[in-house]
Backbone bond lengths (Angstrom), bond angles and torsions (degrees), N, CA, C in turn:
res aa  C-N    CA-C-N  psi(-1)  N-CA   C-N-CA  omega(-1)  CA-C   N-CA-C  phi
1 M - - - 1.453 - - 1.532 109.41 -
2 R 1.294 117.73 125.62 1.464 122.99 -178.84 1.530 110.25 -91.55
3 R 1.315 114.69 139.03 1.468 119.36 176.13 1.509 108.83 -89.52
4 R 1.273 114.89 149.35 1.467 119.69 178.51 1.529 109.12 -103.64
5 F 1.308 114.87 113.39 1.464 120.72 -179.63 1.517 112.07 -100.26
6 R 1.285 116.73 -9.33 1.452 119.80 -176.34 1.522 112.47 -58.19
7 R 1.321 117.46 -44.55 1.457 120.84 -178.57 1.529 111.27 -64.15
8 R 1.321 117.48 -41.04 1.459 121.45 -179.61 1.531 110.34 -64.26
9 R 1.324 118.07 -44.06 1.455 120.88 178.30 1.522 111.80 -62.86
10 Y 1.290 116.92 -39.04 1.457 121.59 -179.98 1.521 111.45 -65.06
11 A 1.325 117.23 -36.50 1.463 121.31 -175.23 1.523 113.39 -78.97
12 R 1.327 119.02 -14.62 1.465 120.36 -177.41 1.512 113.14 -59.88
13 H 1.280 118.01 -36.94 1.463 119.69 -177.10 1.530 111.76 -70.71
14 R 1.324 117.49 -12.75 1.466 120.54 178.53 1.526 112.42 -104.37
15 N 1.310 117.87 14.84 1.463 122.79 -179.22 1.535 108.87 -63.52
16 P 1.347 118.72 123.29 1.473 121.10 -177.05 1.529 113.31 -61.68
17 T 1.324 117.84 -37.58 1.460 120.36 178.92 1.522 110.56 -64.62
18 R 1.308 116.25 -43.98 1.459 121.53 178.21 1.526 110.59 -63.68
19 M 1.304 117.30 -41.11 1.462 121.17 179.90 1.530 111.33 -63.92
20 R 1.334 117.52 -39.81 1.475 120.70 177.41 1.526 111.09 -65.10
21 A 1.328 116.53 -40.26 1.469 120.43 178.50 1.523 110.80 -63.70
22 I 1.314 117.20 -41.52 1.468 121.14 177.78 1.522 110.38 -65.29
23 E 1.328 117.34 -39.52 1.460 121.02 178.53 1.529 111.12 -64.27
24 R 1.341 117.10 -43.81 1.468 120.62 178.03 1.525 110.92 -62.11
25 A 1.333 116.71 -42.00 1.470 120.41 179.39 1.527 111.15 -64.34
26 A 1.324 117.15 -40.56 1.467 120.68 178.83 1.528 110.76 -66.17
27 N 1.335 117.39 -42.90 1.469 121.04 177.83 1.526 111.37 -62.80
28 D 1.333 116.71 -39.16 1.459 121.08 178.50 1.530 110.72 -64.76
29 L 1.309 116.37 -40.92 1.468 121.13 178.66 1.527 111.35 -63.74
30 V 1.329 117.37 -42.03 1.469 121.51 178.30 1.529 110.14 -65.61
31 R 1.344 116.55 -42.31 1.470 120.40 179.02 1.528 110.32 -61.11
32 R 1.323 117.32 -43.46 1.463 120.46 179.38 1.523 111.50 -65.31
33 F 1.306 116.64 -39.58 1.461 120.20 -179.63 1.529 111.20 -66.38
34 R 1.329 117.26 -34.19 1.466 121.20 -178.75 1.522 113.68 -79.53
35 S 1.342 117.98 -19.13 1.465 119.88 -179.18 1.526 109.36 -84.68
36 Q 1.328 115.67 114.05 1.459 121.48 -176.46 1.526 111.22 -102.02
37 C 1.305 114.92 148.17 1.464 121.93 177.27 1.526 109.34 -67.46
38 P 1.339 118.61 132.57 1.465 120.47 178.03 1.527 112.75 -67.16
39 A 1.332 117.76 -22.73 1.467 120.44 -177.86 1.525 113.01 -86.49
40 C 1.360 117.11 -43.64 1.470 118.57 -173.91 1.530 113.64 -122.98
41 A 1.324 118.44 -1.90 1.466 124.96 178.59 1.531 113.51 65.11
42 H 1.323 117.24 17.06 1.463 121.26 176.67 1.534 108.60 -76.35
43 P 1.331 118.53 137.33 1.468 119.89 177.96 1.523 111.21 -69.96
44 G 1.321 116.19 152.72 1.452 121.13 177.15 1.514 114.30 107.00
45 F 1.329 118.07 15.52 1.465 122.67 176.99 1.519 106.55 -74.29
46 D 1.340 117.02 104.40 1.460 120.42 -170.73 1.523 111.23 -143.57
47 V 1.320 115.73 170.04 1.461 122.65 -179.81 1.528 109.28 -64.80
48 T 1.333 115.75 126.61 1.457 121.06 176.36 1.518 112.19 -117.54
49 D 1.348 117.14 -15.19 1.453 120.76 -178.59 1.521 109.66 -154.31
50 R 1.314 115.98 144.37 1.466 121.78 174.59 1.526 107.55 -116.97
51 V 1.324 116.04 127.66 1.457 121.91 -173.80 1.534 109.50 -103.79
52 P 1.342 118.16 115.87 1.454 120.39 177.03 1.528 110.74 -78.76
53 G 1.323 116.60 167.26 1.458 119.68 175.29 1.515 115.28 131.35
54 L 1.329 118.03 16.61 1.459 119.92 176.90 1.529 108.27 -61.73
55 P 1.341 119.03 129.34 1.465 120.12 -175.78 1.522 112.93 -69.06
56 C 1.328 115.03 147.45 1.462 122.75 178.03 1.524 109.59 -71.46
57 E 1.341 117.27 139.92 1.463 120.44 -179.55 1.525 112.01 -71.20
58 G 1.341 117.58 -20.92 1.458 120.66 -178.25 1.509 114.00 -88.83
59 C 1.333 116.29 -47.96 1.464 119.03 -173.69 1.528 113.56 -116.19
60 G 1.325 118.75 -14.11 1.457 121.60 178.35 1.519 114.60 85.52
61 E 1.336 117.35 -2.53 1.462 120.78 178.99 1.524 110.07 -71.54
62 P 1.329 118.64 150.41 1.461 120.57 177.21 1.530 111.11 -66.17
63 T 1.330 116.32 142.93 1.456 122.07 178.71 1.526 109.12 -112.49
64 H 1.319 116.18 -177.86 1.462 120.83 177.29 1.527 111.73 -87.65
65 V 1.325 117.52 2.00 1.458 122.24 179.64 1.530 108.87 -71.95
66 I 1.337 115.81 139.42 1.461 121.48 -177.70 1.527 110.43 -61.87
67 C 1.314 115.99 126.94 1.462 122.73 -179.42 1.529 110.54 -97.23
68 S 1.333 116.07 -43.90 1.463 119.85 -178.90 1.532 109.81 -149.54
69 E 1.327 114.38 164.44 1.456 121.52 177.33 1.515 108.61 -119.99
70 A 1.310 116.49 138.33 1.460 121.68 178.81 1.525 108.97 -100.40
71 F 1.324 115.78 123.17 1.462 122.56 176.69 1.519 107.44 -101.14
72 T 1.325 117.20 136.05 1.456 121.51 -178.87 1.524 109.69 -133.31
73 C 1.322 116.12 138.57 1.458 121.97 175.91 1.524 108.72 -81.95
74 Q 1.311 116.18 135.38 1.459 121.10 -179.86 1.533 111.97 -76.06
75 A 1.321 116.82 -20.86 1.462 120.61 -176.58 1.527 113.05 -92.18
76 C 1.348 117.09 -49.87 1.469 119.52 -172.85 1.528 113.93 -111.46
77 D 1.331 118.04 1.41 1.472 124.24 179.61 1.527 113.58 63.40
78 Y 1.332 117.63 19.99 1.468 120.80 173.40 1.523 107.68 -64.06
79 R 1.326 117.39 136.39 1.461 121.85 -177.09 1.516 109.91 -127.22
80 Q 1.327 115.32 140.11 1.462 121.29 -179.77 1.525 108.37 -142.77
81 E 1.333 116.32 134.31 1.468 120.15 176.36 1.517 109.16 -103.16
82 R 1.321 114.82 135.59 1.469 121.58 177.98 1.517 109.02 -126.63
83 R 1.314 114.91 142.31 1.463 120.16 177.52 1.528 108.80 -62.14
84 A 1.320 116.74 132.09 1.461 121.15 -173.80 1.522 113.19 -91.83
85 T 1.317 117.80 -25.33 1.466 120.16 -175.32 1.514 110.76 -123.43
86 S 1.322 115.05 154.95 1.456 118.65 177.99 1.526 112.58 -83.19
87 P 1.342 121.20 -35.95 1.462 117.54 177.06 1.532 110.73 -71.07
88 M 1.299 116.07 147.31 1.459 120.89 -178.14 1.530 111.75 -83.55
89 T 1.348 117.56 -17.13 1.457 121.59 179.79 1.524 110.09 -134.98
90 A 1.320 115.34 158.67 1.463 121.30 177.48 1.529 109.36 -92.97
91 E 1.315 116.92 155.42 1.463 121.65 177.76 1.520 109.41 -61.54
92 A 1.330 116.45 146.98 1.459 121.32 -178.00 1.534 111.66 -60.77
93 G 1.310 118.14 -29.11 1.456 121.56 179.58 1.518 113.21 -66.95
94 R 1.323 117.63 -17.19 1.469 121.28 179.80 1.524 112.24 -94.33
95 C 1.306 116.65 0.87 1.461 121.63 -178.50 1.519 110.29 -81.75
96 G 1.313 117.52 137.30 1.458 121.78 176.34 1.510 111.79 -69.50
97 M 1.318 117.19 -24.90 1.465 120.90 179.06 1.520 111.87 -71.21
98 S 1.339 118.14 -30.21 1.465 120.33 -175.62 1.518 111.42 -66.91
99 S 1.340 118.69 -26.35 1.457 120.50 179.42 1.520 111.50 -77.10
100 T 1.351 118.24 -18.08 1.463 120.93 -179.36 1.519 112.10 -92.77
101 L 1.327 118.74 -8.78 1.455 121.80 -179.14 1.510 110.79 -80.94
102 S 1.314 116.26 148.58 1.465 119.82 175.21 1.533 108.09 -76.84
103 P 1.341 118.68 158.00 1.464 120.64 -177.80 1.534 113.31 -59.91
104 Q 1.331 118.35 -27.80 1.466 120.51 -178.45 1.523 111.82 -82.82
105 E 1.323 116.94 -23.65 1.455 121.09 -175.33 1.530 110.48 -79.08
106 P 1.349 119.04 129.20 1.455 120.65 178.05 1.527 110.56 -69.39
107 H 1.338 115.69 152.05 1.463 120.56 178.93 1.519 109.17 -65.48
108 G 1.304 115.96 135.86 1.463 119.76 -179.05 1.520 109.89 116.94
109 G 1.337 116.67 -6.35 1.458 119.69 176.44 1.511 112.05 88.52
110 S 1.327 114.72 171.04 1.463 119.34 179.41 1.513 110.08 -89.32
111 S 1.309 116.97 150.09 1.464 121.07 -178.25 1.499 110.74 -110.11
């Protein structure tokens, strides 16, 4: 008995997951093309680096939460950092120090 693969191959191009991925990629490409460098007006001024270090709300130590994003122009290498998040501090649960504290010790260390 022979299996028919023709129908399966034909249907791949209509896969909804694949179509969403293509749509996201196209939207990303349009967004990048529309973002112009403030220095030279060349298109493609986009995020090239994410800088961690948002301070913990409990102890003030830097966390792994993204603090700012670095935008770089592909043509003139102009670089600009912009704050990535609206809160000024990260939740205490995201702090690396909170995992080293004993359950009885309050967050922020002993005084």
